[in-house]
N, C-alpha and C positions, 0 to 999 in steps of 0.2 A: 544494455543487451535488449535487442528487439527480436521478438518471435512472431512469425507469421501465424495468424489465427487459424488459417486453413490446415496447418500441420498439427493442430491439437485435436486429439481424439479421445476416446473413452479411457484409454490407458493414460494415467497421470504423467505429465511431463515435468520433471523436477527442475528447479532453478535455484540459484543462489547469487545474490547481488550484494556487494559491500560498498559502503561509502564512509570514509573516515573510520569511526569507531562503531558503526552500526551494520548489522547483517539482516538481510531480508531473504529468508529461505523458505521455500514451500513448493507448491506444484500448481499446474494449470491442467484443467480437465474439461472436456466438452460436457455441457449440461443439457441444453435443449435449444431448439430453434437456432438463434444466432448468439446464444449465451455461452460463455466460457467461465467456469468457476475458478477463482483464484483463492487458494487457501495457503496462508503463510504464517510464519512467526517472525516478529521483529525484535531483535535482541541487541543489546549494547548500550551505548551512551550517545545522547544528543547534546551538542554544545548550544546553549541559549543564555539568556540573561535573567537575573532576578527582577521580577516586576516591581519590587519596592525600592531597591538601591541601585539597580543596574549592573551589579557585579556579574562577570561571566561565571556560569556554573555548568556542570554536566548533570544531565538528568538520565537516570538509569531507565532502560526500557526492556520489557519482556512481555510481549502481548501477542495474542492471536489476532490475525486479520483475515476476514473473509468478505469477498464481494464478487460481483460478476462483471465480466467485460463483454460488451455487446459489439458485434461486428456491424457497425453502422448505428443509426438512430434506434433507440429503444422505445418500444410502444408497450406500455403497461396495460394491455387490454384486460388482463385478469385481475388487476388491482392487487398484485402480490406485495407491493411495497418492499422491494429488495434494493440493496445498494448496487448500483450499476454505473460503471464507467464506460462511456461510449468511445469507440475507436473508429475513426473515419478513414483510416488508411490500411485497415485489415491487419494491424500489427499490435502486439502488446509490447509497449516500451517500458520494460521493468525498471530501468534507471529513473525514468520520469515518475513512475508510480511510487518508487522509493522516496524520491525527492518530495513528492506530494505528501506522503505520510510524515516525513520529517517536518515539513512546514506546518502540518496540522498539530504536531506535538509542540512546536515552538509557539504556536498561537495560543496555547493554553496558558493558564496562570501558573507561574513558578516562583518559589521563594528559596533564597539561600538559607543556610543553617542559622546565620545571625538574625535574619528577619523573621524567622518562624515564630 
C-alpha cells in the first residue's frame, strides 16, 4: 500500500498492512517541515531460523514502532537524533516498511526451545 505524503495532514490517517502472520497497524500524521510521523504496532509471528541449530521457528511479536518519514533528504540541522526514513518519490510504501521491520527482526539472534 502506497500513500502520497502530500495527502497526510494533522488528522491521523489510519492504515493496516498484513503479511503472512504479521500485522502492521497504526497511523500517519503530519509533524513538521517535511516530516510525517508513523506510529504503529507490529503484532503476530515472524518465520525465521534458530541461530544455533538452523531449525525453522516462529517468533512472536508485539511491539510499538515510531519513526518519521521525510519527503526527500532529511537534514538534521537541530541535532534531534530521531529515526527518519527518507522517501524520494513523495510516497510512504507501507508494504516496504513492513518488510524492512520483518527483516530487522530476522537479523536479530533467535533460539528455538531445544537450544535455549
